[in-house]
C-alpha positions as CSV (number, residue, x, y, z in Angstrom):
1,X,133.3,35.0,145.3
2,X,131.1,35.7,148.3
3,X,132.0,38.7,150.5
4,X,131.0,40.2,153.9
5,X,131.7,43.5,155.7
6,X,133.3,43.7,159.1
7,X,131.4,46.0,161.5
8,X,133.0,48.4,164.0
9,X,132.3,45.7,166.7
10,X,134.3,43.1,164.8
11,X,131.2,41.2,163.6
12,X,130.3,39.9,160.2
13,X,127.1,38.4,158.7
14,X,127.9,35.2,157.0
15,X,126.0,35.2,153.7
16,X,123.0,32.8,153.5
17,X,124.5,30.7,150.7
18,X,127.7,30.1,152.8
19,X,125.6,29.2,155.9
20,X,123.6,26.7,153.8
21,X,126.6,25.2,152.2
22,X,128.3,24.8,155.6
23,X,125.1,23.5,157.3
24,X,125.2,26.0,160.1
25,X,122.3,27.9,161.6
26,X,121.6,30.4,164.4
27,X,123.5,29.5,167.6
28,X,125.9,27.0,165.9
29,X,129.6,27.3,166.7
30,X,132.3,27.9,164.0
31,X,136.0,27.9,164.3
32,X,138.7,29.9,162.6
33,X,141.8,27.7,161.9
34,X,145.1,29.4,160.9
35,X,146.3,27.5,157.8
36,X,149.2,29.9,157.0
37,X,150.3,33.3,158.3
38,X,147.4,35.7,157.6
39,X,145.2,32.9,156.1
40,X,142.3,31.3,158.1
41,X,139.9,28.5,157.3
42,X,136.3,29.0,158.6
43,X,134.8,25.7,159.6
44,X,131.6,24.5,161.3
45,X,132.1,23.1,164.8
46,X,128.7,21.5,165.1
47,X,129.5,17.9,165.6
48,X,130.1,16.5,169.1
49,X,133.4,14.8,169.9
50,X,131.6,11.5,169.9
51,X,131.2,11.8,166.2
52,X,134.9,10.9,165.9
53,X,134.4,7.4,167.3
54,X,135.4,4.8,164.8
55,X,137.3,7.3,162.6
56,X,140.6,5.4,163.2
57,X,141.3,1.7,163.4
58,X,142.6,0.3,166.6
59,X,146.4,-0.2,166.7
60,X,147.8,-3.6,165.9
61,X,149.3,-3.6,169.4
62,X,148.6,-1.6,172.4
63,X,150.6,1.6,172.9
64,X,151.8,2.5,176.3
65,X,151.4,5.9,177.9
66,X,155.2,6.2,178.0
67,X,155.4,5.6,174.2
68,X,152.7,8.2,173.6
69,X,154.5,10.7,175.8
70,X,157.8,10.0,173.9
71,X,156.1,10.5,170.5
72,X,154.5,13.8,171.7
73,X,157.8,15.1,173.0
74,X,159.6,14.2,169.8
75,X,157.0,15.7,167.5
76,X,156.6,18.7,169.8
77,X,160.3,19.4,169.7
78,X,160.4,19.0,165.9
79,X,157.4,21.4,165.5
80,X,159.1,24.0,167.8
81,X,162.1,24.1,165.4
82,X,159.9,25.1,162.4
83,X,160.1,28.9,161.9
84,X,156.7,30.6,161.9
């Protein structure tokens, strides 16, 4: 297991082996994603949003804005009921 020490300023030095494995370098952005209470995933945020193009197939039929808003409202309401 690779470890790092937190400084009094809240900074850490990411070990060289971890930086190499993640493909990050000086000036690159990283994100901390909460995956469970008290547990975070540390990921590289180096790709532009345009890298997502083509990741998903086009829907078989067009989806209206109203249908999208309804789906967001349904899923948002369901997520709000989940205890954290």
